C-alpha positions in Angstrom: 1.0 240.0 63.2 1.5 238.6 66.7 -0.6 240.1 69.6 1.8 241.8 72.0 -0.5 240.9 74.9 0.4 237.3 74.4 4.1 238.0 74.7 6.3 238.1 77.8 9.7 239.7 78.3 11.9 238.7 81.2 14.8 241.0 82.2 17.2 239.4 84.7 20.1 241.3 86.2 22.8 240.9 88.9 24.3 244.1 90.3 26.5 244.8 93.3 27.4 248.4 92.4 24.0 249.3 91.0 25.4 249.7 87.4 23.6 246.7 85.9 20.5 247.4 87.9 20.2 251.0 86.4 20.9 249.7 82.9 18.3 246.9 83.3 15.7 249.5 84.5 16.5 251.7 81.5 15.9 248.7 79.1 12.8 247.8 81.0 11.3 251.3 80.8 12.2 251.5 77.1 10.5 248.2 76.4 7.3 249.3 78.1 7.3 252.6 76.2 7.8 250.8 72.9 5.3 248.0 73.5 2.9 248.9 76.3 0.9 245.7 75.8 3.9 243.5 76.3 4.1 241.9 79.7 7.4 242.3 81.4 9.2 241.1 84.5 12.3 242.8 85.9 14.0 240.6 88.4 17.3 240.3 90.3 19.1 237.1 89.4 18.7 235.9 93.0 14.9 236.2 92.6 14.5 234.7 89.1 14.1 231.0 88.4 12.7 228.4 86.1 9.1 229.5 86.4 10.1 232.9 85.1 11.9 231.3 82.1 8.8 229.1 81.5 6.6 232.3 81.6 8.7 234.4 79.1 9.0 234.4 75.4 12.5 236.0 75.5 15.1 237.3 78.0 17.4 240.3 78.4 20.3 239.6 80.7 22.3 242.3 82.4 25.4 241.0 84.1 28.7 242.2 85.4 32.1 240.8 84.8 33.8 240.3 88.2 37.6 239.6 88.3 37.6 238.8 84.6 34.7 236.3 84.9 30.9 236.0 84.9 29.6 237.3 88.2 28.7 234.6 90.7 25.2 235.9 91.3 24.3 235.6 87.7 26.0 232.2 87.5 23.8 231.1 90.4 20.7 231.9 88.4 21.9 229.8 85.5 23.0 226.9 87.9 19.6 226.8 89.5 17.6 226.9 86.3 19.7 224.9 83.9 18.5 221.4 84.4 14.8 222.2 84.8 14.9 224.4 81.7 16.8 221.8 79.7 14.3 219.1 80.7 11.4 221.3 79.4 13.3 222.2 76.2 12.7 225.9 76.8 14.6 227.4 73.9 14.5 231.2 74.2 15.8 234.2 72.3 18.0 236.5 74.4 20.1 239.7 74.4 23.0 240.3 76.8 24.5 243.4 78.3 27.8 243.1 80.3 29.1 245.9 82.5 32.8 245.4 83.0 35.8 247.0 84.7 38.0 244.8 82.5 37.3 244.1 78.8 34.2 241.9 79.4 35.4 239.3 76.9 35.9 236.4 79.3 32.4 236.9 80.8 30.9 237.0 77.3 32.8 233.7 76.4 31.5 232.1 79.6 28.0 233.2 78.9 28.1 232.0 75.3 29.1 228.5 76.5 26.2 228.6 79.0 23.8 229.8 76.4 24.9 227.0 74.1 24.0 224.5 76.8 20.6 226.0 77.2 20.2 226.0 73.4 19.1 229.6 73.6 19.7 231.8 70.7 21.2 235.3 70.6 19.1 237.7 68.6 21.2 240.8 69.3 24.8 241.7 69.4 26.2 241.5 72.9 26.8 244.9 74.5 29.8 245.4 76.7 30.1 248.6 78.8 33.5 249.4 80.2 33.5 251.0 83.7 30.8 253.4 84.9 27.9 253.5 82.4 27.8 256.8 80.6 25.0 258.3 78.5 25.9 256.1 75.5 25.6 253.0 77.6 22.2 254.0 78.8 21.1 254.7 75.3 22.4 251.3 74.2 20.4 249.7 77.1 17.2 251.6 76.0 17.7 250.6 72.4 18.2 247.0 73.4 15.0 247.0 75.5 13.0 248.8 72.8 14.3 246.7 69.9 13.9 243.4 71.8 10.3 244.3 72.9 9.4 245.2 69.3 10.9 241.9 68.0 8.8 239.9 70.5 5.6 241.8 69.8 6.0 241.4 66.1 6.8 237.7 66.4 10.2 238.3 64.7 11.7 236.0 67.3 
């Protein structure tokens, strides 16, 4: 079994309204409760970069869909890190949570194309929350954080 102390989880979010921030914190707190030895970083997309991706063993991404598209703040994170990550062949497992006022499908399609460029692999079903997050959305975020942390700690991905 893998030693959780040697594993690192990066959670990156972009949030204008606070929705994705609250969901990311819920996932972060659940991950820590589930695997207290796992090292975690919770960062706004504007603060995250290539060094954080190099540090981590897996990522959880919380992003909004704005005007039917992936939010620019999240896209900026991907734009800044893409070529350095590609050059280092940093293939990472990820999970994604999209908070949307629309249906979230276009942001998910855009993200999936970006993830393919990174050669990252999805290890969870994408979660899309429509509108203001309710108790179910927070439960989904917590389950995502908990399950992803357990998968990293156990060396499943």
